Each structure stands twice: as structure tokens, then as C-alpha cells.
N, C-alpha and C positions, 0 to 999 in steps of 0.2 A: 810266693812260688811263681808269680807271673814273670819273674826275672829269668827263669830257666829256659823258656823258649827263646828269649832274646839272646842268651849266651850261646845256645845251640846254633841259632841263625848266624851269629857273629863268627863263630868258629867255622861254619860251613863256608862263609865268604872268604875267610882267611885261607882255607884249604884251596879254594878255586884260584885265588890270587897267587898263592905259592906255586901252584901247578903252572900258571901262566909264566911266572918268573923263571920256573925251572925250564920250561920249553925255550924261553928266550936265551937262557944261559947255554943251551946246547948248540945254538947257531955259531958257526965258525967266526972268530973275531975278524978275519979279513973281509968277510961279507959285509960287516958293518962299516968298514972304512974304505974298501977298494971300489972305486967307481966302475972298474972293468969287470967286477965279479959277476958271474952268471947266476948265482943263487939269489934268493930274495934278500934284499938289504933291509936292515932295521934303521929307519930314518930318525931324525931328531924328535919328530912328533911322537913316535912310538916310545922313545926314551923318556920323554916328558910324562907320557901316560903311565909308564912303568914306575917312575919316581913318585907320581901322584898316588898310585896304588900302594907303594911302600909306605907313604905317609898315612894312608887310610888304615893300613895294617897296624901302625903304631898307635893311632887313635883308638882303634878297636881294642887293642891290648890294654890301653888305659881304662877304657870303659869296662872291660871284663874284670880288671882288678877292682874297680869300684863296685861292680855287681857282686863279686865274691865277698867283699867286705859287708855289703848289705845283707847277703844271705847268712853270713856268720853272726851278724847282729840279731837277725830274725831267729836263728837257731837258739841263740843264748836266751832270748825272751821267751821262746816256747818252752825251753827246758826249765826256766825259772817258774813259769806258770804251772807246769806239770808237777813240780815239786810241792805245790801247795795242795792240801786236801780239799779240793773243791768238789761239790756235788755236780757231776757232769750232766745231769739230767735237766738242768735249769736253762739250757739253751745257750747260744752264743752271746757273750757279753763284750761290748766294745770297750776295751781297756785304754784306748787312746795311744799316744806315742811315747809316754814317759812314765817314770816310776810314780810321780804324784798322781797321775790319772788312775793308775792301778789302785793306789791307796784310797783315793776318793770313791772308787767303785764299791767299797765295802758297805756304804750306806745306800747304794742304789737299790730301788725297789724292783723285785722280780716276781714272776709267777711261781708258785710252789708246784712243781711237777709231781704228779702221782702222790699227792700228799697223804692219801689214806694208807699208803704202804711205807711211809718213811720210818716207821718203828717196827718193821718186819722182824719177827723173832723175839720181840719183847711183849710182856703182858703189863697192862695198866693196873695200878693198885687202886681199886675203886673204894669209895667211902665205907662200904660194908666190911671189906677186908681190913682196911686200916683201923676201924673201930674194934674189930676182933683182936687185933694185935696190941693196940695202944690204949683202947678205951676212947670214949668220946671227949674231945678237947674241952667242951663246956656243955652245960645242959641245953641252952638255947643259942641258936645262931641266927645272925642277920646278914645283910649284904655288906655291912661295914665291919672293920677290924675291931675285935673286942679282946679283953684279957682272957688268958687261959685259966681254967679252974680245975683242970686235971693235974693233981700234984705229981703223980708219977711221970707224966709226960713233960711237965714243966721242969722237973729236975734234970731231964735229959737234954734240955736246950742249952746251947752255947753260943755266945756272941764273939765272932772273930773277924779279922781282916783276912780275906782269902783272895789271893791274886790282886786284881785291881779294885776289888769291891769289899764292902763290909756286910756281913750277914748274921742272922740269928737262926740257927737250924740245929738239928740233931747232930751230935758229934760224928757219927759215921758218914752222914751226908756232907759235912764240912770236909772231912778227910777225902772223900770221893771227889768233891768239887775242886779241891786243891790239886788232885792228880790231873783233872781235866785241864785246869788253867796252866799247870806246869807244861803239859804237852803243847798247848796252844802257844805259849810264850816261846817255847823252843822251836816250834815249826813256823809260826807266823807272828813275830813280835809286833809288826805294824798293826795287825788285827787285834792282838792282845791289848795294846795300848788304847784302843778305842772302845773297849767293852765297858758298858755301864749297866746299872741295875734299876729296876722299878720296885724292888722289894723282895723279901723272902717270907718271913713269918707274918701271917695275917689270919687270925682265928675268925673265920667267917664261913658262910655257906657258899656253895657253888652258885654263882649268879644265875637266876632264872629257876632255881630249884627251891624246895621247901625243906630246910633242915639238913640237907646233904653236905657234910663237911668237905671243904676244899683241901687238897693236899698241902696248901699253904698253912692250914690250921695245925698240921703235924710237924712243921719244920722240915718238910721233905721236898720243897719245890722253890723255884726262883724265877723271876722275870728278868730277862736280859734284853739289851738293845745296843745299837751302835750309836755313839755320839749323843746319847741321851734322847734320841728321837723315838717315841713310842710307836709300836706297830699298830696298824688299824685292825681292830678285832673283826674277824669274820669275812674279810675280803678275798681270802685265798692267795694273798700276796705277802711278801716279807722282804726284809733287807737281805742283800746278798751275803753280808757277813754272818747273819744268823743261820743261813743254810750251811755255811762252813762250820760254825760252832756245833751245829746239830750232829755232824759226823763224829766229832770228838765225844759229845755226850752219849750218843748211841753206843759207841765202843766201850764206854764206861758203865753202860747199863741204865741210862736215863731215857725217859720217854719224852718225846717232843710234842708240844701242844698243837703243832701244825696239823696233826691228824684228828683233832677233835671235830665233832659235828659242826661246831661253830669254831672255825680255825682261830687258834691263839698262839701264833708262832713265836712270841717272845717268852712263852712259858716252857720251862723244863722241870720235870719231876722225876723222882726216883721210881724205877719200875718195881713191880711186884717181885720180879726175879731177883733184883738186887736186895730187896728187903728180906726175902727168904734166905738169901746167902748170908746176910748179917745175922739173922736168927740162928742159922746153923753154926756160925762162928762165935756166937755168944756176944755179939757187939751191941745187941739191943734186947 
């Protein structure tokens, strides 16, 4: 937008020059060539100056054409960025000057703005609620992944390739995840191509707790990242690409782990609201 004042200044100069030329054109032609004329004559020095001004006008015209092309390019870039579902609260990101720079920005680390409210309107499915619906995944839990001993829950698990990754989850969760990935691929295929996973099903307790089952134990959550680079747990930061993914997941009714007391931004899990919807529809 700094080009706008330059254009305005250039156009003002053109107007001034045109006025000068207009005044010159009003002088009688005989005054310019008749040595006996009583009116003010326009000498050759003035003519040279006028021609120089005309040359400047042509140069300014070329510069204005160039500035207009730059503005058109800027408008196209802004429109392209606005079409992507970015979380605008994460501050200004320097995307560089070309498409490759924009693509590379997906892995850029950014601060998670107002992370406590990123799941506004959604309820978390805590372990007590999940066990009331599905039962306990296994009698004892540790910090490492173990086999599931709950036969009812085990029969509900499905292994499938969903979008760019392979997961083992409950069928309704897989169907929901597929809808999310379909929308991401349609809206932002470059981001879609860089999605990677750190796992889905893992029957274990919430780390730091005693026996409280993680949503990973029920096949209702997944850990995602960009380009296989794992997020640093609890630092309040994440990859820019994950903030974009979070918008799609929230719209589908998934809860983002960025809002946890110990931030876990690569973690996405099905919300209680979504589970209650599936119960009402007889899907689980």
C-alpha cells in the first residue's frame, strides 16, 4: 500500500505539467517566432524545458503502469491468503514473496493465542463420562500403550486409511475424520499433503494421572503434525498448520488439546457433544 502515495504524487505532478503545457499552448504562434512581437516570446530554452517535461510525463506514465501491476499482484496474493481458513488471532506471519515461502510457513512455530478458548462451545469427554458410555478399556492402565481387554469396545474398533494417514479408531470417529480431511484437501491441498500422525489408538492412562484413561484408549483421538515434526508439549506454541487444522476439527465437533492445562496442540479428540450425537443416532 506504500505505492498509493507515490501514484497520487505522480498524478499531481502530471496535472501541474499539463497545466503548464496548456498555458503555453494558449500563446499566439506569432509571438513565438516574430522578433517584433510585443507580447512575451517563448524562446528555445523554454521549448527545451517543455519537451523535457513531456519526457518526464512519459516516464511517470510508465512508472504508474508498473505500480498498478504491483498493486494487482498484491491484491491477488491477499485474496489467495484470505481464501484459506486461517486463525487470524495468531498474529502477522511473514509469508515471503513466493508460493514456496507460503507452503513452508505451515511448519512455522507460532504462539497459540487465547488457547483456553479455542474450543468455545464444545465440551470435553472426560474419562468418567467415557467409561460410563463404553466401559473401562482395560482393568489396569500405565503410561505405555497396552492391549485392550474390553470386548465390546474392541469389536467397535476399525483400522483404515483416512486421508493421508492410517488409523485405528471407532467407526464413527473414522467417518468424522474423513469428512475433516475431505474439507482440508478441497480447501488447502498443500497443507493436506503435509499432514502426518503420531498415532491414534493407545490404551494407556493420561500421563501424570493415576488410572485415568486417555481418549486414545477409546479410539476417539489422534495426534497430528506437519512434516512429521512433533510438537513440544506444554510450551504454549504450535505449528501454524495445526492452527489451521484446528478450525476444521472444531467445525466437525472435535476438541483441540491446545486448551489443556498442559498444552498438547498435536492432540485432537472427539468432543462429548459429538459422542452424544452419535448415541442419539444409534452409531455407538
